[in-house]
C-alpha positions as CSV (number, residue, x, y, z in Angstrom):
1,M,4.8,7.1,16.6
2,A,5.3,4.7,19.3
3,S,5.0,7.8,21.7
4,N,1.5,8.5,20.8
5,Y,0.1,5.2,21.5
6,S,-1.5,5.1,24.4
7,I,-0.6,2.9,27.6
8,H,-2.4,-0.4,28.1
9,H,-0.7,-2.4,31.0
10,T,-1.0,-6.3,30.0
11,P,-0.4,-8.1,26.7
12,C,-2.2,-8.0,23.8
13,T,-2.3,-10.0,21.1
14,I,-2.6,-8.0,17.4
15,H,-3.2,-10.9,14.3
16,V,-1.4,-10.1,11.2
17,I,-2.7,-12.3,8.4
18,Y,-0.2,-11.7,5.1
19,G,0.4,-13.2,1.8
20,P,0.1,-12.8,-1.9
21,T,-2.3,-11.9,-3.8
22,A,-5.5,-14.1,-4.1
23,S,-4.3,-16.3,-1.5
24,G,-7.3,-15.8,0.4
25,K,-6.2,-13.2,3.1
26,T,-10.1,-12.3,3.7
27,A,-11.7,-15.5,4.5
28,L,-9.3,-16.0,6.8
29,A,-9.6,-13.1,8.4
30,L,-13.2,-13.7,8.5
31,E,-13.0,-16.4,10.3
32,L,-10.9,-15.6,12.8
33,A,-12.9,-12.1,13.4
34,A,-15.9,-14.5,14.2
35,R,-13.6,-16.6,16.7
36,H,-12.3,-13.3,18.1
37,D,-14.7,-10.9,18.2
38,G,-12.3,-9.0,15.4
39,I,-11.9,-6.3,13.8
40,I,-10.1,-6.2,10.0
41,I,-7.8,-3.3,9.5
42,N,-6.0,-3.0,5.9
43,A,-2.9,-3.3,5.0
44,D,-3.2,-3.1,1.6
45,S,-1.5,0.3,-0.1
46,M,-4.4,-0.4,-2.3
47,Q,-7.4,-1.2,-1.1
48,I,-6.5,2.4,1.1
49,Y,-8.2,4.3,-1.6
50,D,-12.5,5.2,-2.8
51,S,-11.4,4.3,-6.2
52,L,-11.0,0.8,-8.1
53,H,-12.9,-1.0,-5.6
54,V,-13.5,-4.4,-7.5
55,L,-10.0,-4.2,-9.5
56,T,-7.8,-4.1,-5.7
57,A,-10.4,-6.7,-4.5
58,Q,-11.2,-5.3,-1.4
59,P,-13.9,-7.0,0.7
60,S,-17.5,-7.1,-0.8
61,Q,-20.4,-5.8,1.0
62,Q,-21.3,-9.1,2.0
63,E,-17.9,-9.6,3.6
64,Q,-17.2,-6.6,5.7
65,A,-21.5,-6.7,7.2
66,Q,-19.8,-10.3,8.6
67,A,-16.9,-7.8,10.6
68,P,-16.2,-4.2,11.4
69,H,-13.4,-3.8,8.7
70,R,-11.5,-0.1,8.7
71,L,-8.7,1.4,6.4
72,Y,-10.8,0.1,3.0
73,A,-12.0,3.1,0.6
74,H,-10.4,5.3,3.2
75,M,-8.3,7.7,1.2
76,A,-9.4,9.9,-2.4
77,P,-7.4,8.5,-5.3
78,Q,-5.5,11.9,-5.6
79,E,-4.0,11.8,-2.0
80,K,-0.6,9.6,-1.1
81,C,-0.3,7.2,1.2
82,S,3.1,6.4,3.0
83,A,4.4,3.4,4.9
84,A,4.6,6.1,7.6
85,S,0.8,7.5,7.3
86,W,-0.2,4.3,7.2
87,R,1.5,3.0,10.1
88,E,-0.5,6.2,12.6
89,L,-3.6,5.1,10.4
90,A,-3.5,1.7,11.4
91,A,-2.2,2.2,15.4
92,A,-4.9,4.0,16.0
93,E,-7.3,1.9,15.2
94,I,-5.2,-0.7,16.3
95,E,-5.8,1.1,19.8
96,Q,-9.4,1.8,19.5
97,A,-9.8,-1.9,19.0
98,L,-8.0,-2.7,21.9
99,A,-9.8,-0.2,24.1
100,N,-13.5,-1.8,23.2
101,D,-11.7,-4.5,23.8
102,K,-11.8,-6.0,20.7
103,T,-9.4,-8.3,18.4
104,P,-7.1,-6.2,15.7
105,I,-6.5,-8.3,12.9
106,I,-4.0,-6.7,10.4
107,V,-4.9,-7.8,7.1
108,G,-3.0,-7.1,3.7
109,G,0.4,-7.8,1.1
110,T,1.9,-4.9,1.4
111,G,5.0,-5.7,2.8
112,F,6.3,-2.7,3.5
113,Y,3.3,-1.4,5.8
114,L,3.5,-4.6,7.5
115,K,7.5,-4.0,8.5
116,A,6.9,-0.7,9.1
117,L,4.3,-1.6,11.7
118,I,6.2,-4.6,13.5
119,E,9.6,-3.3,13.3
120,G,9.0,0.5,13.1
121,L,10.2,3.2,11.1
122,S,13.3,5.3,11.2
123,P,11.6,9.1,12.7
124,I,11.8,11.5,9.8
125,P,9.6,14.5,10.5
126,D,6.6,14.7,8.6
127,V,7.1,17.2,5.1
128,P,4.5,19.8,4.8
129,P,2.6,19.9,1.5
130,D,3.5,22.7,0.2
131,V,7.2,21.1,0.6
132,R,6.4,17.8,-1.3
133,A,4.3,19.8,-3.9
134,D,7.1,22.4,-4.9
135,A,9.6,19.0,-5.3
136,M,7.2,17.6,-7.8
137,A,6.8,20.4,-9.8
138,L,10.7,21.0,-10.0
139,Q,10.6,16.9,-10.6
140,A,8.0,17.3,-13.7
141,A,9.0,20.9,-15.0
142,H,13.1,19.3,-15.1
143,G,12.5,15.3,-15.6
144,N,14.3,12.7,-13.9
145,P,18.0,13.0,-15.7
146,A,18.2,17.6,-14.4
147,F,16.6,16.0,-11.3
148,H,18.7,13.4,-10.2
149,A,21.6,15.5,-10.9
150,A,20.4,19.0,-8.7
151,L,19.9,16.2,-5.7
152,A,23.1,14.9,-6.3
153,E,24.6,18.4,-6.3
154,R,23.0,19.4,-2.5
155,D,22.8,15.2,-1.9
156,P,25.5,13.5,-3.4
157,D,25.3,10.3,-0.4
158,M,21.4,9.9,-1.1
159,A,21.9,10.8,-4.8
160,A,24.6,7.9,-5.2
161,R,21.4,5.3,-3.5
162,L,19.4,6.2,-6.3
163,N,18.1,5.2,-9.9
164,P,17.9,8.1,-12.2
165,N,14.7,7.2,-12.9
166,D,13.3,6.5,-9.7
167,T,10.4,9.1,-9.6
168,Q,9.3,8.4,-6.0
169,R,12.6,8.2,-4.2
170,L,13.9,11.2,-5.8
171,V,11.5,13.6,-4.8
172,R,11.6,11.7,-1.1
173,A,15.1,12.4,-0.8
174,W,14.3,16.0,-2.1
175,E,11.4,16.9,0.0
176,V,13.0,15.6,3.4
177,L,16.2,17.3,3.0
178,T,14.4,20.5,1.8
179,A,12.2,20.4,5.3
180,T,14.4,19.0,7.2
181,G,17.8,20.2,6.5
182,K,19.1,16.7,6.7
183,S,19.8,14.3,4.4
184,L,17.3,10.9,3.8
185,A,20.2,9.1,4.2
186,Y,20.8,11.1,8.0
187,W,17.1,10.0,9.1
188,Q,17.4,6.6,8.0
189,S,20.4,5.5,9.1
190,L,18.8,6.1,13.3
191,P,17.3,3.4,15.2
192,A,13.4,2.6,14.5
193,E,11.1,3.5,16.3
194,G,9.5,0.2,17.1
195,P,5.9,-0.4,18.0
196,P,4.5,0.4,21.7
197,E,5.3,-3.2,24.1
198,H,2.1,-4.3,24.7
199,W,1.2,-5.3,21.3
200,Q,2.2,-8.5,20.4
201,F,2.0,-10.3,16.6
202,E,0.2,-13.6,16.1
203,K,1.5,-14.0,12.0
204,H,0.2,-15.9,9.5
205,F,1.3,-16.7,6.4
206,V,-1.2,-17.6,4.1
207,N,0.5,-19.2,0.6
208,P,-0.7,-21.7,-1.2
209,E,1.4,-23.6,-3.9
210,R,2.2,-21.5,-6.6
211,E,0.0,-23.8,-9.6
212,I,-3.4,-22.9,-7.4
213,L,-2.2,-19.3,-6.2
214,Y,-2.0,-18.7,-10.5
215,D,-5.2,-20.7,-11.2
216,R,-6.9,-18.3,-8.3
217,C,-5.4,-14.5,-9.6
218,N,-6.7,-15.5,-13.2
219,A,-9.6,-16.9,-12.0
220,R,-10.7,-13.6,-9.7
221,F,-9.6,-11.3,-12.9
222,D,-12.3,-13.3,-14.7
223,M,-14.5,-12.7,-12.0
224,M,-13.8,-9.3,-11.8
225,L,-14.5,-8.4,-15.2
226,D,-18.0,-9.9,-14.5
227,H,-18.3,-7.0,-11.1
228,G,-17.3,-4.2,-13.8
229,I,-13.8,-3.2,-13.5
230,L,-13.5,-1.6,-16.9
231,D,-16.4,0.8,-15.5
232,E,-14.4,1.6,-12.7
233,V,-11.3,1.8,-15.2
234,K,-13.0,4.1,-16.9
235,T,-13.5,6.4,-14.3
236,L,-10.7,6.7,-12.8
237,D,-9.3,7.4,-16.4
238,A,-12.0,10.6,-17.1
239,Q,-10.1,11.3,-13.4
240,I,-7.2,11.4,-14.6
241,T,-8.3,13.1,-17.8
242,N,-9.8,16.1,-16.6
243,G,-6.6,16.8,-13.7
244,T,-8.8,15.5,-10.4
245,V,-6.4,12.8,-10.3
246,R,-2.2,13.1,-11.0
247,A,-1.4,10.2,-14.2
248,D,1.4,8.8,-12.0
249,A,-1.1,9.0,-8.8
250,A,-0.7,5.5,-6.5
251,I,-3.9,3.9,-7.2
252,T,-3.0,3.7,-10.9
253,H,-0.6,1.2,-9.9
254,A,-3.3,-1.2,-9.0
255,L,-2.6,-4.7,-11.0
256,G,-4.2,-4.5,-14.3
257,F,-5.5,-0.7,-14.7
258,H,-2.9,-0.1,-16.9
259,P,-3.6,-3.0,-19.6
260,L,-7.3,-2.2,-19.3
261,R,-6.7,1.6,-20.0
262,D,-4.7,1.0,-22.8
263,Y,-7.4,-1.4,-23.9
264,L,-10.4,1.9,-23.4
265,H,-7.9,4.2,-25.2
266,G,-7.8,1.6,-28.0
267,A,-4.1,0.7,-27.5
268,C,-5.1,-2.9,-27.7
269,T,-7.6,-5.8,-28.0
270,L,-9.4,-6.3,-24.6
271,E,-8.1,-10.1,-25.0
272,D,-4.8,-8.4,-25.2
273,A,-5.1,-6.3,-22.2
274,I,-6.8,-9.3,-20.1
275,D,-4.0,-11.5,-21.0
276,L,-1.4,-8.9,-19.6
277,A,-3.1,-8.5,-16.7
278,K,-2.5,-11.7,-15.3
279,Q,0.5,-12.0,-16.5
280,E,1.2,-8.5,-14.2
281,T,-0.7,-10.6,-11.0
282,R,0.5,-13.7,-11.1
283,N,4.4,-12.5,-11.8
284,Y,3.3,-10.0,-8.9
285,A,2.1,-12.6,-7.1
286,K,5.5,-14.2,-7.4
287,R,7.3,-11.4,-6.1
288,Q,5.3,-11.1,-3.4
289,V,6.0,-14.6,-1.8
290,S,9.7,-14.2,-2.1
291,W,9.8,-10.6,0.2
292,L,7.5,-11.2,3.1
293,K,9.5,-14.8,3.2
294,N,12.9,-12.9,3.2
295,Q,11.0,-10.2,5.4
296,I,8.5,-11.0,7.1
């Protein structure tokens, strides 16, 4: 939260590079880092995990050697990173960079992360891990319809807002109500806690023509195949099978993971998996462009 940030007396420029997947954000980040003595800070919800490095298009070792990189492969795949927790991590990295007279360069396409950083978040207290674990266990035991009905009895306002099949948001509503005694709707109605006043954001929207973007998505996936993404998927699949990582962990939403996992399990051909993964990536890029244009 803003009150935790150190205070600088002069305005500080923070570059924010955002855009759809495969648009060329990393190249621009490296260019700005070279020009402004910058530190590159990840704002991608998949690249924060220490898993699927190639499939999530994390900067290569050669790219990371060109400038300091922060919050890449930062969390274990079984962990959960929310917009609020990422914001705290990013804020600490920003202040550390500023304290060392470096230029913070935020890079990514996860809109909720960027919006949280630039505009702030409602001041929802942290939920203890045991409360979150209990909520997840309850949902898993009863299934979404019954869990949604139970939430509706405790918190009809919030339940009415939520899709009965949206597991993540149902669990979130339940855990916040349990931990704080107040509805998530109440916390969301409070004014957002914005960034410190000395932060000045300079935004760079990287958005190639759609045809060029789609070609890049396809070409990058082919390159990923040559760099071992099937081995990455196999490793994560084994962790899911042995119970180290939950089957619905955030990292499993990485583009292309499910089609390639289906191929490894014999559910489809490699050609079909590749086609589906590429389509998934192009569709996501299209949604990203629309959201980022309207929200950031």
